[in-house]
C-alpha positions in Angstrom: -14.8 -8.3 7.7 -17.3 -5.6 6.7 -16.1 -3.0 4.3 -14.8 0.1 6.0 -17.0 3.2 6.1 -14.4 5.5 4.7 -14.0 9.3 4.4 -11.0 10.9 2.7 -9.6 13.9 4.6 -7.4 16.3 2.6 -5.3 18.2 5.1 -4.0 21.7 4.3 -3.1 21.2 0.6 -2.4 24.9 0.5 -0.1 27.2 -1.4 1.9 27.8 1.8 3.5 24.4 1.1 4.4 25.4 -2.5 5.0 29.1 -2.7 5.2 30.1 1.0 7.6 29.6 3.9 7.0 25.9 4.4 7.7 24.2 1.0 7.3 20.4 1.1 10.6 18.7 0.4 9.9 15.0 0.5 8.3 13.4 -1.3 8.3 15.8 -4.2 5.5 18.3 -3.7 4.5 18.1 -7.3 4.3 14.3 -7.1 2.5 14.3 -3.7 -0.2 16.8 -4.8 -0.8 14.7 -7.9 -1.4 11.7 -5.6 -3.7 13.8 -3.5 -5.7 14.7 -6.5 -5.8 11.0 -7.6 -7.1 10.0 -4.2 -9.8 12.7 -4.4 -10.9 11.4 -7.8 -11.0 7.8 -6.6 -13.0 8.8 -3.6 -15.5 10.8 -5.6 -16.0 7.9 -8.1 -16.5 5.5 -5.2 -19.0 7.7 -3.3 -16.6 8.2 -0.4 -17.1 11.5 1.4 -14.2 14.0 0.7 -13.4 16.5 3.4 -11.1 19.4 2.5 -9.4 21.2 5.4 -7.5 24.4 5.4 -5.3 25.7 8.2 -6.3 29.3 9.0 -4.5 31.9 11.2 -5.4 35.5 11.7 -4.6 38.2 9.1 -1.0 39.2 9.3 0.3 35.9 10.6 3.6 34.8 8.9 2.0 31.6 7.6 -1.6 30.5 6.7 -2.9 34.0 7.2 -6.5 34.1 6.1 -5.9 37.2 3.9 -2.7 35.9 2.2 -2.3 34.2 -1.2 -0.7 31.2 0.3 -3.8 30.4 2.3 -5.4 29.2 -0.9 -5.6 25.6 -1.9 -3.3 24.3 -4.6 -5.1 24.8 -7.9 -5.3 21.0 -8.5 -7.0 20.6 -5.2 -9.2 23.7 -5.4 -10.7 22.5 -8.7 -11.8 19.3 -7.0 -12.8 20.9 -3.7 -15.9 22.5 -5.3 -17.5 19.0 -5.2 -16.2 18.1 -1.7 -18.7 16.8 0.8 -17.4 19.2 3.4 -15.0 22.1 3.6 -13.7 23.4 6.9 -11.0 25.5 8.5 -8.9 24.6 11.5 -6.4 26.4 13.8 -4.7 23.4 15.5 -2.7 20.5 14.2 -5.6 18.0 14.6 -8.5 18.1 12.1 -10.8 17.3 15.0 -9.9 20.2 17.4 -12.7 22.8 17.3 -14.0 21.8 13.9 -17.1 19.6 14.5 -15.7 17.0 12.2 -16.1 14.1 14.7 -19.8 14.7 14.9 -20.1 15.1 11.1 -18.3 11.7 10.5 -20.4 9.9 13.1 -23.7 11.2 11.6 -22.6 9.5 8.4 -21.4 6.3 10.1 -17.8 6.8 9.0 -15.5 4.5 10.9 -12.3 4.9 8.9 -10.5 8.1 7.9 -7.9 8.2 5.1 -5.5 11.1 5.6 -3.6 12.9 2.8 -2.0 16.3 2.7 0.5 18.2 4.7 2.6 18.1 6.8 3.5 14.6 7.7 5.4 15.9 10.7 2.6 18.1 12.0 -1.0 18.0 11.0 -1.0 14.4 9.6 0.7 13.1 12.7 -1.5 15.2 15.0 -4.7 14.1 13.3 -3.8 10.4 13.3 -3.0 10.5 17.0 -6.2 12.4 17.8 -8.3 9.8 16.0 -7.2 7.0 18.4 -9.2 8.0 21.5 -12.2 8.8 19.2 -12.2 5.2 17.9 -11.7 5.9 14.2 -9.5 3.6 12.2 -6.8 5.6 10.3 -5.2 5.2 6.9 -2.3 7.4 5.7 -1.2 7.5 2.1 2.6 7.8 2.2 3.0 9.2 -1.3 0.1 11.7 -0.9 1.7 13.4 2.2 4.9 15.3 2.7 7.5 16.6 5.1 10.1 19.4 5.5 13.7 19.6 6.6 13.9 20.4 10.3 16.7 22.1 12.3 16.4 23.3 15.8 18.1 23.2 19.2 17.3 19.5 19.5 18.9 18.5 16.2 18.7 18.5 12.4 16.7 16.0 10.3 16.2 15.8 6.6 12.6 15.8 5.2 13.2 12.3 3.8 14.2 11.0 7.2 11.4 12.8 8.9 8.8 11.4 6.4 10.1 7.8 6.4 10.5 7.7 10.2 7.0 9.0 10.8 5.4 6.6 8.2 7.1 3.7 10.1 5.9 5.2 13.4 2.4 5.7 12.3 2.2 2.2 10.8 3.4 0.7 14.1 0.5 1.9 16.1 -1.8 4.7 14.8 -2.5 4.0 11.2 -2.4 1.7 8.2 0.2 3.2 5.9 0.1 2.5 2.1 0.7 4.1 -1.3 -2.2 5.6 -3.1 -2.3 2.8 -5.7 -2.7 0.2 -3.0 -5.4 2.3 -1.3 -7.3 2.7 -4.7 -7.3 -1.1 -5.1 -8.6 -1.5 -1.5 -11.4 1.0 -2.3 -12.4 -0.9 -5.4 -12.5 -4.3 -3.6 -14.1 -2.8 -0.4 -11.2 -4.0 1.7 -9.4 -2.4 4.6 -5.7 -1.7 4.6 -3.6 -3.9 6.8 -2.0 -2.1 9.7 0.9 -3.3 11.8 1.2 -3.2 15.6 3.7 -1.9 18.1 4.6 -5.2 19.7 5.5 -6.9 16.4 7.2 -3.8 15.0 9.3 -3.7 18.2 10.2 -7.4 17.8 11.3 -6.9 14.2 13.3 -3.8 15.3 15.1 -5.9 18.0 15.8 -8.6 15.5 17.2 -6.2 12.9 19.5 -4.6 15.4 20.8 -7.9 16.8 
């Protein structure tokens, strides 16, 4: 198998998820941002393009307002973003919607995107799903992403359950899910990450429930 043409996409590693209204709760935000920084360092050393994305809403919005302190990147990410291959802003969950990212990636013959950042339950999920019809292979680093507790009219779910459920869901169809250490090893060897598939995941699920 040829080595994947990777790009690392850092999604919304912004202060909103640390000091704002949407603090990441699982995995630990301090640990997950450290893994994001580690992935950025690995990509830079390997010559893999790094794309840094920020979610931006109009001034005065309750979250991600362009004129607010919480719009800023986390300091560990900002210090590395200066050498990023591309920086862009988005206003939808998907990193592809209205950003021109698809064209940028195709111009550089990228066929595999590695997603890190926030949140598992919104922009990571939305970006992975949006990549499918575009033909990009997707990798998601489980320890370099994070989720929040959710309660609404449909129910209540802990951040841990949200994150673990969505990692299993992504790995069953839309992405190869791995820890940052395993991804780093794959980068060094030029290998792709092994993804699962929906049919076999469903078969194992039936067997486990029997």
